[in-house]
C-alpha positions as CSV (number, residue, x, y, z in Angstrom):
1,M,7.3,25.1,2.3
2,S,5.4,24.0,-0.8
3,K,4.2,20.4,-1.5
4,T,2.8,18.8,-4.6
5,R,-0.6,17.1,-4.7
6,Q,-2.2,15.0,-7.4
7,Q,-5.4,15.8,-9.2
8,I,-7.3,13.1,-11.1
9,L,-9.5,14.0,-14.0
10,I,-11.8,11.3,-15.6
11,L,-13.2,12.2,-19.0
12,H,-15.7,10.1,-20.9
13,L,-15.7,10.8,-24.6
14,A,-18.2,10.2,-27.4
15,D,-15.8,7.8,-29.1
16,S,-12.2,6.7,-28.9
17,C,-10.6,9.7,-30.7
18,L,-8.7,12.0,-28.2
19,E,-10.3,15.0,-30.0
20,S,-13.9,13.7,-29.7
21,D,-16.4,15.5,-27.4
22,T,-16.5,15.0,-23.6
23,V,-19.9,13.6,-22.6
24,A,-19.2,13.0,-18.9
25,W,-16.5,14.0,-16.4
26,A,-15.3,13.9,-12.8
27,L,-12.4,15.7,-11.0
28,Y,-10.8,14.5,-7.8
29,D,-8.6,17.2,-6.3
30,G,-5.9,16.1,-3.8
31,A,-4.9,19.7,-3.5
32,K,-8.1,20.7,-1.7
33,A,-8.2,20.7,2.0
34,K,-10.0,17.7,3.7
35,N,-13.0,19.8,4.6
36,E,-13.4,21.3,1.1
37,L,-16.0,19.7,-1.1
38,Q,-14.9,17.8,-4.2
39,M,-16.7,18.1,-7.5
40,N,-20.1,16.3,-7.5
41,T,-22.2,15.0,-10.4
42,G,-24.2,17.8,-11.9
43,D,-22.0,20.6,-10.6
44,S,-21.5,21.9,-14.1
45,K,-23.3,21.5,-17.4
46,V,-20.1,22.4,-19.2
47,P,-17.2,20.0,-19.2
48,L,-13.9,21.1,-17.7
49,Y,-12.3,20.3,-21.1
50,P,-14.1,19.7,-24.5
51,S,-11.7,16.8,-25.2
52,V,-8.8,14.8,-23.8
53,L,-6.5,16.6,-26.2
54,D,-7.5,19.9,-24.8
55,A,-6.8,18.7,-21.3
56,M,-3.4,17.5,-22.4
57,R,-2.6,20.9,-23.9
58,D,-3.4,22.3,-20.5
59,G,-0.8,20.1,-18.7
60,W,-2.8,17.0,-17.9
61,N,-1.1,13.6,-18.4
62,V,-3.1,10.6,-19.7
63,I,-2.5,7.6,-17.4
64,Q,-5.2,5.3,-18.6
65,L,-6.7,4.7,-22.1
66,P,-10.0,2.8,-22.5
67,A,-10.1,-0.8,-23.7
68,L,-12.1,-0.6,-26.9
69,P,-15.5,-2.2,-26.4
70,L,-16.3,-5.5,-28.1
71,Y,-19.9,-5.4,-29.3
72,R,-21.6,-8.8,-29.8
73,T,-23.8,-9.0,-32.9
74,G,-27.3,-8.0,-31.8
75,A,-26.2,-6.3,-28.7
76,E,-24.8,-3.1,-30.2
77,H,-27.5,-0.9,-28.6
78,E,-27.6,-2.4,-25.1
79,L,-27.1,0.1,-22.3
80,G,-24.1,-0.1,-20.0
81,H,-21.1,1.8,-18.8
82,L,-19.6,4.6,-20.9
83,P,-17.0,2.8,-23.0
84,Y,-14.5,5.6,-23.8
85,E,-13.1,6.6,-20.3
86,Y,-9.7,8.3,-20.1
87,V,-8.0,8.9,-16.8
88,L,-5.7,11.9,-16.6
89,E,-3.5,13.3,-13.8
90,R,-1.4,16.3,-13.0
91,K,0.6,17.5,-10.0
92,V,-0.1,20.9,-8.5
93,T,1.8,22.9,-5.9
94,V,0.1,23.8,-2.6
95,L,1.5,26.1,0.0
């Protein structure tokens, strides 16, 4: 009997365009067994997908778009979180 499980992919892009370059990423795989390791920071120097659009073409569904940042005058270059975070998901079949 097969079941479906959810995978969550978080991609941080260089800007708000869905075709812009991925600069950071994380994958949470609900299809992996409990004792299998999830992806960790630094596991790969190459992103899973070069852009959100490439992930969509491979079957990922976008479930969250980033709120565009509001930069205050004089604070444009302050450090903080990565502002262009997209959350994607897909269902996979496990046996």
